[in-house]
C-alpha positions as CSV (number, residue, x, y, z in Angstrom):
1,X,15.2,-13.5,15.1
2,X,11.8,-12.3,13.8
3,X,12.1,-12.4,10.0
4,X,10.2,-11.0,7.0
5,X,10.8,-13.4,4.0
6,X,10.3,-11.8,0.6
7,X,10.0,-13.5,-2.8
8,X,10.7,-10.9,-5.5
9,X,10.2,-13.4,-8.3
10,X,6.6,-14.0,-7.2
11,X,6.1,-10.2,-7.1
12,X,7.5,-9.9,-10.6
13,X,5.2,-12.7,-11.7
14,X,2.2,-10.8,-10.3
15,X,3.3,-7.6,-12.1
16,X,3.5,-9.6,-15.4
17,X,0.0,-11.1,-14.9
18,X,-1.5,-7.7,-14.0
19,X,0.1,-6.1,-17.1
20,X,-1.2,-8.9,-19.3
21,X,-4.7,-8.4,-17.9
22,X,-4.8,-4.6,-17.9
23,X,-3.3,-4.5,-21.4
24,X,-6.2,-6.5,-22.7
25,X,-8.5,-3.9,-21.2
26,X,-6.6,-0.9,-22.5
27,X,-5.5,0.3,-19.1
28,X,-2.0,1.4,-18.1
29,X,-0.9,1.3,-14.5
30,X,1.5,2.6,-11.9
31,X,3.2,0.1,-9.5
32,X,2.9,1.7,-6.0
33,X,5.9,0.5,-4.0
34,X,5.3,2.4,-0.7
35,X,4.9,-0.9,1.3
36,X,8.6,-1.6,0.7
37,X,9.7,1.6,2.3
38,X,12.5,2.0,-0.2
39,X,14.1,-1.3,0.7
40,X,16.7,-1.5,-2.1
41,X,17.5,-5.2,-2.2
42,X,13.9,-5.9,-3.2
43,X,13.5,-2.8,-5.3
44,X,16.6,-3.7,-7.3
45,X,15.2,-7.1,-8.2
46,X,11.9,-5.7,-9.3
47,X,12.9,-2.5,-11.1
48,X,15.7,-4.2,-13.1
49,X,13.4,-6.9,-14.4
50,X,12.2,-6.4,-18.1
51,X,8.6,-6.5,-17.0
52,X,8.9,-3.0,-15.5
53,X,9.2,-1.6,-19.0
54,X,5.6,-2.4,-19.5
55,X,4.4,-0.1,-16.7
56,X,3.3,3.5,-17.1
57,X,5.3,4.5,-14.0
58,X,6.4,3.6,-10.5
59,X,4.8,5.5,-7.6
60,X,5.5,6.2,-3.9
61,X,4.3,8.5,-1.2
62,X,7.8,9.2,0.3
63,X,10.5,11.3,-1.4
64,X,13.3,9.1,0.1
65,X,11.7,6.1,-1.6
66,X,11.5,7.9,-5.0
67,X,15.1,8.8,-4.6
68,X,16.0,5.2,-4.0
69,X,14.0,4.2,-7.1
70,X,15.8,6.8,-9.2
71,X,19.2,5.7,-7.9
72,X,18.4,2.2,-9.0
73,X,16.7,3.0,-12.3
74,X,17.3,6.7,-13.3
75,X,15.3,6.4,-16.5
76,X,12.1,5.1,-14.9
77,X,9.1,7.3,-14.8
78,X,8.2,8.1,-11.2
79,X,5.0,9.5,-9.7
80,X,4.5,11.0,-6.2
81,X,1.1,9.6,-5.3
82,X,-0.1,12.1,-2.7
83,X,-0.4,15.9,-2.8
84,X,3.0,17.4,-2.1
85,X,3.6,19.8,0.8
86,X,4.9,23.1,-0.5
87,X,8.2,22.8,1.4
88,X,9.3,19.7,-0.6
89,X,8.6,21.1,-4.0
90,X,12.3,21.1,-4.9
91,X,12.6,17.4,-4.1
92,X,9.3,16.7,-6.0
93,X,10.7,18.2,-9.2
94,X,14.0,16.4,-8.7
95,X,12.8,12.9,-8.0
96,X,9.2,12.7,-9.3
97,X,8.4,13.0,-13.0
98,X,4.7,13.3,-12.2
99,X,2.8,14.2,-9.1
100,X,-0.8,14.2,-8.1
101,X,-2.1,17.5,-6.9
102,X,-5.1,19.3,-5.3
103,X,-3.7,22.7,-4.3
104,X,-3.1,25.5,-6.8
105,X,-0.5,27.2,-4.6
106,X,1.6,24.0,-4.6
107,X,1.2,23.7,-8.4
108,X,2.4,27.3,-8.8
109,X,5.4,26.5,-6.6
110,X,6.2,23.5,-8.7
111,X,5.9,25.6,-11.9
112,X,8.3,28.1,-10.4
113,X,10.8,25.4,-9.6
114,X,10.5,24.0,-13.1
115,X,11.3,27.4,-14.5
116,X,14.3,27.7,-12.3
117,X,15.7,24.2,-13.0
118,X,14.6,23.9,-16.6
119,X,13.0,20.5,-15.8
120,X,9.5,19.6,-17.1
121,X,7.1,18.2,-14.6
122,X,3.7,16.7,-15.1
123,X,0.7,16.7,-12.8
124,X,-2.6,14.8,-12.4
125,X,-5.3,16.8,-10.6
126,X,-7.3,14.8,-8.0
127,X,-11.1,15.3,-7.7
128,X,-13.0,14.7,-4.5
129,X,-15.6,11.9,-5.2
130,X,-16.9,11.1,-1.7
131,X,-13.9,9.5,0.1
132,X,-13.1,12.9,1.7
133,X,-9.4,12.4,1.3
134,X,-7.4,14.3,-1.3
135,X,-9.1,16.0,-4.1
136,X,-10.6,19.4,-5.2
137,X,-14.3,19.9,-4.8
138,X,-16.3,19.1,-7.9
139,X,-17.8,22.6,-8.1
140,X,-14.3,24.1,-8.3
141,X,-13.1,21.8,-11.1
142,X,-13.3,24.2,-14.1
143,X,-11.8,27.2,-12.2
144,X,-8.9,25.0,-10.9
145,X,-8.1,23.6,-14.3
146,X,-8.2,27.1,-15.9
147,X,-5.5,28.3,-13.5
148,X,-3.5,25.1,-13.8
149,X,-3.5,25.3,-17.6
150,X,-1.9,28.7,-17.4
151,X,1.2,27.4,-15.7
152,X,3.8,27.6,-18.5
153,X,6.6,25.4,-17.2
154,X,4.7,22.2,-16.3
155,X,2.1,20.0,-18.0
156,X,-1.3,19.0,-16.7
157,X,-1.8,15.5,-18.0
158,X,-4.8,14.1,-16.3
159,X,-7.6,13.8,-13.8
160,X,-7.9,11.3,-11.0
161,X,-9.7,10.3,-7.9
162,X,-9.1,8.2,-4.8
163,X,-11.7,5.8,-3.5
164,X,-11.8,3.0,-0.9
165,X,-8.7,4.0,1.1
166,X,-9.9,5.9,4.2
167,X,-13.7,5.4,4.5
168,X,-14.0,2.5,2.1
169,X,-16.2,4.4,-0.3
170,X,-16.6,1.9,-3.2
171,X,-15.5,2.8,-6.7
172,X,-18.9,2.3,-8.3
173,X,-19.6,2.6,-12.0
174,X,-21.6,5.8,-11.4
175,X,-18.7,7.5,-9.6
176,X,-16.3,6.6,-12.3
177,X,-18.7,7.8,-15.0
178,X,-18.8,11.2,-13.2
179,X,-15.0,11.3,-13.4
180,X,-15.0,10.5,-17.1
181,X,-17.6,13.3,-17.7
182,X,-15.4,15.8,-15.9
183,X,-12.6,14.9,-18.2
184,X,-14.7,15.4,-21.3
185,X,-16.0,18.7,-19.9
186,X,-12.5,20.0,-19.3
187,X,-11.3,19.0,-22.7
188,X,-14.2,20.7,-24.5
189,X,-14.0,23.8,-22.3
190,X,-10.3,24.5,-22.6
191,X,-9.3,22.6,-25.8
192,X,-6.7,20.7,-23.9
193,X,-6.2,16.9,-23.9
194,X,-6.0,15.0,-20.7
195,X,-4.5,11.7,-21.7
196,X,-4.6,10.2,-18.2
197,X,-7.8,9.5,-16.3
198,X,-6.7,7.7,-13.1
199,X,-9.7,6.2,-11.5
200,X,-8.5,2.8,-10.3
201,X,-6.5,1.0,-7.7
202,X,-6.3,-2.6,-6.3
203,X,-9.8,-2.2,-5.0
204,X,-11.1,-1.5,-8.5
205,X,-9.7,-4.5,-10.3
206,X,-12.6,-6.8,-9.8
207,X,-14.9,-4.3,-11.5
208,X,-13.2,-4.9,-14.8
209,X,-14.7,-8.4,-15.2
210,X,-18.0,-7.0,-14.0
211,X,-17.8,-4.5,-16.8
212,X,-18.3,-1.7,-14.4
213,X,-15.3,0.4,-15.5
214,X,-16.1,3.1,-18.0
215,X,-13.9,2.8,-21.1
216,X,-12.5,6.3,-20.4
217,X,-10.8,5.1,-17.2
218,X,-7.3,4.2,-18.6
219,X,-5.0,4.3,-15.6
220,X,-4.8,2.4,-12.3
221,X,-2.5,2.9,-9.3
222,X,-1.8,-0.6,-7.9
223,X,0.2,-1.8,-4.8
224,X,-1.7,-4.4,-2.8
225,X,-2.6,-6.7,-5.6
226,X,0.9,-6.7,-7.1
227,X,2.5,-7.5,-3.8
228,X,-0.1,-9.6,-2.0
229,X,-2.2,-11.0,-4.8
230,X,-5.5,-9.8,-3.4
231,X,-8.0,-7.0,-4.0
232,X,-9.3,-5.0,-1.0
233,X,-12.7,-5.1,-2.8
234,X,-13.4,-8.5,-1.2
235,X,-10.0,-9.3,0.3
236,X,-9.8,-12.4,-1.9
237,X,-7.1,-13.6,-4.2
238,X,-7.4,-11.8,-7.6
239,X,-7.4,-14.1,-10.6
240,X,-4.2,-16.1,-10.8
241,X,-1.9,-13.8,-8.7
242,X,0.4,-15.2,-6.1
243,X,-0.6,-14.6,-2.5
244,X,2.6,-16.0,-1.0
245,X,5.1,-13.2,-1.8
246,X,5.7,-12.5,1.9
247,X,6.1,-14.7,5.0
248,X,6.6,-13.4,8.5
249,X,8.0,-15.5,11.3
250,X,8.7,-15.0,15.0
251,X,11.2,-17.0,16.9
252,X,10.2,-18.7,20.2
253,X,12.4,-17.3,23.0
254,X,10.5,-19.0,25.8
255,X,7.9,-21.8,26.0
256,X,6.4,-22.8,29.4
257,X,3.2,-24.3,30.6
258,X,1.4,-21.5,32.5
259,X,-2.0,-20.7,34.0
260,X,-4.5,-19.6,31.3
261,X,-5.6,-16.6,33.4
262,X,-3.3,-14.0,34.9
263,X,-3.1,-13.7,38.7
264,X,-3.8,-10.3,40.3
265,X,-5.7,-7.0,39.7
266,X,-5.9,-6.3,36.0
267,X,-5.2,-2.8,34.7
268,X,-3.8,-1.2,31.6
269,X,-0.8,-3.0,30.1
270,X,2.4,-1.1,29.3
271,X,1.2,-0.5,25.8
272,X,-1.9,1.3,27.1
273,X,-4.5,-1.4,26.6
274,X,-6.4,-3.7,28.9
275,X,-6.1,-7.4,28.0
276,X,-9.3,-9.1,26.9
277,X,-9.5,-11.8,29.5
278,X,-12.5,-14.2,29.6
279,X,-12.7,-15.3,33.2
280,X,-15.5,-17.7,32.2
281,X,-13.4,-19.5,29.7
282,X,-14.9,-22.9,29.4
283,X,-11.7,-24.7,28.3
284,X,-11.3,-28.0,29.9
285,X,-7.8,-27.2,31.0
286,X,-6.5,-24.5,33.4
287,X,-2.9,-24.4,32.1
288,X,-1.5,-24.1,28.6
289,X,1.8,-23.8,26.8
290,X,2.7,-20.3,26.0
291,X,5.2,-19.4,23.3
292,X,6.9,-16.0,23.7
293,X,7.9,-14.6,20.3
294,X,10.6,-12.0,19.6
295,X,8.5,-9.2,18.1
296,X,6.1,-6.8,19.5
297,X,3.8,-3.8,18.9
298,X,6.8,-1.6,17.9
299,X,7.3,-3.9,14.9
300,X,3.8,-4.8,13.8
301,X,0.1,-4.7,14.8
302,X,-0.7,-8.3,15.5
303,X,-4.2,-7.7,14.1
304,X,-2.6,-7.5,10.7
305,X,-1.1,-11.0,11.0
306,X,-2.8,-14.4,10.4
307,X,-1.1,-17.3,12.0
308,X,-0.5,-20.2,9.5
309,X,-0.9,-22.8,12.3
310,X,-4.6,-22.5,13.1
311,X,-4.3,-24.7,16.2
312,X,-2.6,-21.8,18.1
313,X,-4.2,-18.6,19.3
314,X,-3.0,-15.1,20.1
315,X,-2.7,-14.4,23.9
316,X,-1.2,-10.9,24.2
317,X,1.5,-8.5,23.1
318,X,3.8,-5.9,24.5
319,X,6.2,-3.5,22.9
320,X,8.8,-6.1,21.9
321,X,7.3,-9.5,22.7
322,X,4.2,-11.3,21.6
323,X,2.6,-14.4,23.2
324,X,0.7,-17.2,21.6
325,X,-1.3,-20.0,23.3
326,X,-0.3,-23.4,22.0
327,X,-2.9,-25.4,24.0
328,X,-2.7,-27.9,26.9
329,X,-0.3,-30.2,25.0
330,X,2.4,-29.1,22.6
331,X,4.9,-31.5,21.0
332,X,5.1,-29.4,17.9
333,X,7.3,-26.5,19.1
334,X,10.3,-25.8,21.2
335,X,12.5,-22.8,22.1
336,X,14.3,-21.7,18.9
337,X,11.5,-22.8,16.5
338,X,9.6,-20.3,14.5
339,X,5.9,-19.6,14.1
340,X,4.8,-18.4,10.7
341,X,2.2,-15.8,9.7
342,X,0.5,-14.3,6.6
343,X,1.1,-10.5,6.9
344,X,-1.4,-8.2,5.3
345,X,-0.6,-4.9,3.5
346,X,-0.2,-2.8,6.7
347,X,1.8,-5.6,8.4
348,X,4.3,-5.7,5.5
349,X,4.6,-1.9,5.4
350,X,5.4,-1.8,9.1
351,X,7.8,-4.8,9.0
352,X,9.8,-3.4,6.1
353,X,10.1,-0.2,8.0
354,X,11.2,-1.8,11.3
355,X,15.0,-1.9,11.8
356,X,14.5,-4.7,14.3
357,X,13.1,-7.1,11.8
358,X,15.4,-9.3,9.7
359,X,14.7,-9.3,6.0
360,X,15.4,-12.4,4.0
361,X,15.1,-12.5,0.2
362,X,14.4,-15.8,-1.5
C-alpha cells in the first residue's frame, strides 16, 4: 500500500534547532502545522515534547486542526493563521487564542463573541505589502487601527504581513522596514504598544544571516522549514536542519515490459490532460519495463514528488495509479516492491489529507 512515513523525532529536532537559531536573533515564532491536517498521532508526539514550550504559539489554517491541537494540549497558545470568515467567529474564539485579521466587521464580530463568552482574544492585523493576498491597504492602516483599538473585549497585539506565498514576492529588507515603520507610526499615534511584528516565514529565514531583517521584526510563522528542513527562498536545506522527516513510497502492483509509445489515436486522458508523448524519442530501445504504483492524482500531484531512484522516470498518472518507466532492463524491482520519493510541502499536505494513503510513524 502507498505509505507516507513520518519521523516526528526529526521534526522535533528541527524545531529545537530553529528555536536555538531564532532565540539568538531575538525572534519568537509560531509553528504552522497545517501540512499535517490535524493528524493526531504525529501532533501528539510533537506537541507533548518539552521543546514546544519554547514556541510563541502553534498555528493552523483549519478550525478542526486547532481543535485537535487544543484536545492534545489545552494550555498551548494557538493562532488561526488566515483571516477568519464571519460565520466561524464562535469557533475562532473557542479554539484560537490569537487570529490574524484584515476585516473590521469580522473583528467586531469577534469582539461581540468575546463579550458574550467572557473570553479574551488577541489579534494581529495583516498589512498588504505587495503579495496581493490578505492584508489591509497601507493607506487605510491608521483608520483601521483606530477602529480596532476601540474594541473593548479583545486585544490588538501586533502587525504582520505575508510575502512569498502566492506570487512569490520576496520579503526584502525595504518591505520589512516599511512594516516596522507602520508599527512605530501606530504606537506613536495611538499610544498603544504592538508587541508582535510578524514579518517572517520559512522564506525569510535566510535573510537573517544576510542581516536583511530589521531588528523590529520579532515574530516568524514557520511550517516548511520545521517539517522539511528547507527554505522556499532557494529551496535548499536551511543550516543544519533535517530534510528527511518524510518519505513517500508507492507499491508496485504490476510490472511488465511494454512498448514505449501508446498505440492508437491520442486524446485527453481520464484526468483531463493529454499525455506528453515524444514520438521522436531517440532511445535505443522500443520497449521498457513499466511499474504501476498504487497511488494517483486523487492522492498527490506527481509534480510534487522527486523519485529517490534517479534511474527511473515518470511515465504517466491516472486518478488512482501512477506509472514509472524503469528502462529496458530491470533486475532491481518486482511486483510488491516499493519505489520511494521525496515529497515536497504540497505533497505532504495532500498525502496526510488522503484517507487512501497509509501513514507510518517511525
